[in-house]
C-alpha positions in Angstrom: -161.6 -138.6 -4.2 -159.6 -137.4 -7.3 -157.4 -134.3 -7.2 -157.9 -131.8 -9.8 -155.0 -131.4 -12.2 -154.4 -127.8 -11.2 -154.0 -128.8 -7.5 -151.4 -131.5 -8.5 -149.2 -128.9 -10.3 -149.1 -126.5 -7.3 -146.7 -128.6 -5.2 -144.4 -129.2 -8.2 -144.2 -125.5 -8.9 -143.5 -124.7 -5.3 -140.6 -127.3 -5.4 -139.2 -125.7 -8.6 -139.3 -122.3 -7.0 -137.6 -123.5 -3.9 -134.8 -125.2 -5.7 -134.2 -122.3 -8.1 -133.7 -120.0 -5.1 -130.8 -122.2 -4.1 -129.0 -121.9 -7.4 -126.0 -119.5 -7.5 -127.0 -116.1 -8.9 -125.1 -114.3 -11.6 -125.5 -110.7 -12.8 -129.0 -109.3 -12.6 -130.3 -112.3 -10.6 -129.7 -114.8 -13.5 -128.8 -118.4 -12.5 -125.2 -119.2 -13.2 -125.1 -123.0 -12.9 -121.8 -124.5 -13.9 -121.6 -127.9 -15.4 -118.9 -130.2 -14.1 -115.8 -130.8 -16.2 -116.2 -133.7 -18.6 -114.3 -136.9 -17.7 -110.9 -137.1 -19.2 -109.3 -140.3 -20.1 -105.6 -140.6 -19.4 -103.7 -143.1 -21.5 -100.5 -144.3 -20.0 -97.7 -145.4 -22.3 -95.9 -148.7 -21.6 -92.3 -148.0 -20.6 -89.6 -149.8 -22.6 -87.5 -152.5 -21.0 -84.5 -150.7 -19.5 -82.1 -153.2 -21.3 -83.5 -152.0 -24.6 -82.0 -148.6 -23.9 -78.4 -150.0 -23.4 -76.0 -150.3 -26.3 -78.1 -148.1 -28.7 -77.5 -144.8 -30.4 -78.8 -141.5 -29.0 -81.3 -141.4 -31.9 -82.7 -144.8 -30.7 -83.1 -143.5 -27.1 -84.7 -140.3 -28.3 -87.2 -142.3 -30.4 -88.3 -144.2 -27.3 -88.1 -141.4 -24.7 -88.2 -138.2 -26.6 -85.9 -135.2 -26.2 -84.0 -135.1 -22.9 -84.5 -132.2 -20.4 -80.7 -131.9 -20.2 -77.9 -132.8 -22.6 -74.4 -132.4 -21.2 -70.9 -134.0 -21.2 -68.4 -135.2 -18.6 -65.1 -136.0 -20.3 -65.9 -138.4 -23.1 -69.3 -139.3 -21.7 -72.5 -137.6 -23.0 -75.2 -137.5 -20.4 -78.9 -137.1 -21.1 -81.3 -136.4 -18.2 -85.1 -137.1 -18.4 -87.4 -135.8 -15.7 -90.2 -137.8 -14.0 -92.5 -136.5 -11.2 -90.3 -137.8 -8.4 -87.1 -138.8 -10.2 -84.6 -138.1 -12.9 -83.4 -140.8 -15.3 -79.8 -140.4 -16.7 -78.7 -142.1 -19.9 -74.9 -142.1 -20.3 -73.4 -142.5 -23.8 -69.7 -143.3 -24.6 -67.9 -143.3 -28.0 -67.2 -146.8 -29.3 -64.1 -148.1 -31.1 -65.9 -148.0 -34.4 -66.6 -144.2 -33.9 -70.3 -144.5 -33.0 -71.7 -143.3 -29.8 -73.9 -145.7 -27.8 -75.6 -145.8 -24.4 -73.7 -147.7 -21.8 -75.5 -147.0 -18.5 -78.9 -145.9 -17.0 -79.1 -144.4 -13.6 -82.2 -143.2 -11.7 -82.1 -140.6 -9.0 -84.7 -139.3 -6.6 -85.4 -135.5 -6.9 -84.5 -135.1 -3.2 -81.2 -137.0 -3.7 -80.3 -140.6 -3.6 -80.8 -143.6 -5.8 -84.2 -144.5 -7.2 -85.3 -147.8 -8.9 -84.8 -147.5 -12.7 -88.1 -149.2 -13.9 -90.5 -147.1 -11.9 -88.6 -143.9 -12.8 -88.7 -145.0 -16.5 -92.5 -145.3 -16.3 -92.7 -141.8 -14.8 -90.4 -140.4 -17.6 -92.4 -142.1 -20.4 -95.7 -140.7 -19.0 -94.5 -137.3 -18.0 -96.7 -134.5 -19.3 -95.3 -132.7 -22.4 -94.1 -129.2 -21.8 
């Protein structure tokens, strides 16, 4: 026995009506379906080797890490601080005999206090969101 085409459409229409009644309703009973956010691709930058940041000018450090969050001095030392999500990276510069200023030391600190490993902190700093 063959179903008439009109009888086959009936159950489909009932299903559509049932599903549309589950959709969120906007003003005046209009459906207000929201599409999901599109997938975003996050590209992580490769952090430089920490040793490549020692013995170089402030301009060379800024070229690799960007502008520091803090720029201060302590005696002859110039200290730049970069912020990661859970750490701070300090780059310490000293004047050289030839009159140039070059980086001499890197230090990583946990935000809660205490030492942090330099390489993971450097990865956080290089991939920190821009402000």
